[in-house]
Every structure is written in structure tokens, then in C-alpha cells.
N, C-alpha and C positions, 0 to 999 in steps of 0.2 A: 244422586250419583253414588254408585257403589264402587269402592276401591279397596283392593287388598293393600293395606298399609305395609304388611309384612307377610311373606310366605317362605317356607322352607321345607324341604323333604328330609325325613329322618327314617332310619331303620325303626321297625316297630314289630309288634307281635299281636295278632288278634285273629279270631275266627268269626266271620260274619256270613250269614246265609250259607253256611256249610263250606265256605271258601277261606283258606288260610291267607292271611294278609301279612306281608313282610315289610311294609313301608307305610308311612303316614305323611300327608301334606298338612302342615300346621299353618294357620292363618290368623291374622288380626285384620278384621274387615271393618271399614268405616262406611257408613251410609248416611249421606246428608240429603235432606229434602225439605223444602219449604221452611227453612230456618231452624230445622231440627237436626241433631247429630245422634247417631246410634253406632256404638262400637260392639263388636261381637268377636268372641274367641271361637274358632272352628277347627275341626280336625276331620280328615277323611282318610280312612284306612284303605289301602289297595294292595293287590297281589304282589307286584314287583318280583316276578318269578325269574328275572334275569337282570344283569347289570344295566341294560338299556331299556328295561320295561318300566315306563312311566305312564302307562295307561291308567289314569286315575278313574276309579269307579266311584260313583256317589251313592252307592247303596249302603255304605257304612259311614255316613256323614253325621257329625254331631256338633252342635253349637250351643253357645250360651251368651246371653246379653251381658255385657260388662258395664255399659254406661249408656244412658239415654236421657237427653235433655234438649232444651232450646239452645241454639248456638251453632257453632261451626267447628271445624277441625282445629285441634290445638296440638302443636308439637310437644308441649310440656305434658299434656294429658296422655298423648300417645307413648311418650317415654315411660310414664308411670305405668300404663297398661302393659307395656312390654316387659317390665320387671315382674308383673303378676302373671303374665301369659302362661309360662310353664306350669304353674300350679293349677290354673284353670283347665288346661289341656289334660293334665294328669288326672284331675277329678272327672272330666268327661270320659277319659279312657278307662278309668277304674270302674265307673258305672256300667260300662259296656263290655268289660272283660278284656280290655286291650292295654297295651303299654307302648309308650314312645320312648325310644332310646336316645336321649338328648345328646349323649356323647358320641353318637354315630350319625352325623349329618351325611346325607347322600349328595347334596348339592349346596352351593353357596346360597345364602339368604338373598331374597329379592325384596327391595323396598319400593313402595309406590308413592 
């Protein structure tokens, strides 16, 4: 079962496939299957050309495995991963020429 433990929209800056991106959806994703747990940091940059434009395009989607082992979801582990999440997202964004503006959230965080 795949679940977005956390997701939030932020202002961002990036050009991907010739299209300017003004926002990013940041996620901490948990995937549990057959007694294994996998956590991943993910970000997708999208145009956000107006205040109400939340049409997320997945052509600028980047992710990184943070944890993978036998076991199940752990609130304690998720809290620790949330502390590290911004630095992992910044690393992914930097590698692709993008930037997430953490001090400019576009919506409240959603927790799964």
C-alpha cells in the first residue's frame, strides 16, 4: 500500500522541458508491501500560472529513497524523516536546477 505520509505545496522556481515552474508539491511517501517498508522523498514542479492553478504535471518529478527495510510504518521513524525531508528535497531540486521556497507555502500540509 502506498500512502503520502506528508504532502504540501510551496512556491518554487524551475524550468523543465522548456516550461517555467512556479510551484512544487513536496511529499514523504511510504510504501509497505509483504512485510517491507520503503520511504521516499519526492518533489514535482508544476507551472502554477495563477492562484488557483494546481494542475500538477509529473514531467518534472524527482524522488529519492530515504529508508528501506523489513518492517512496517513507524511514527517515530516518520518524525525523524520529516526533520530531514527539506534537505533531501533541496538536494533533488539543486540537481535539477530548481528551488523550493520553504517560507512560501501555498496550502496547508496534509498528513496521511
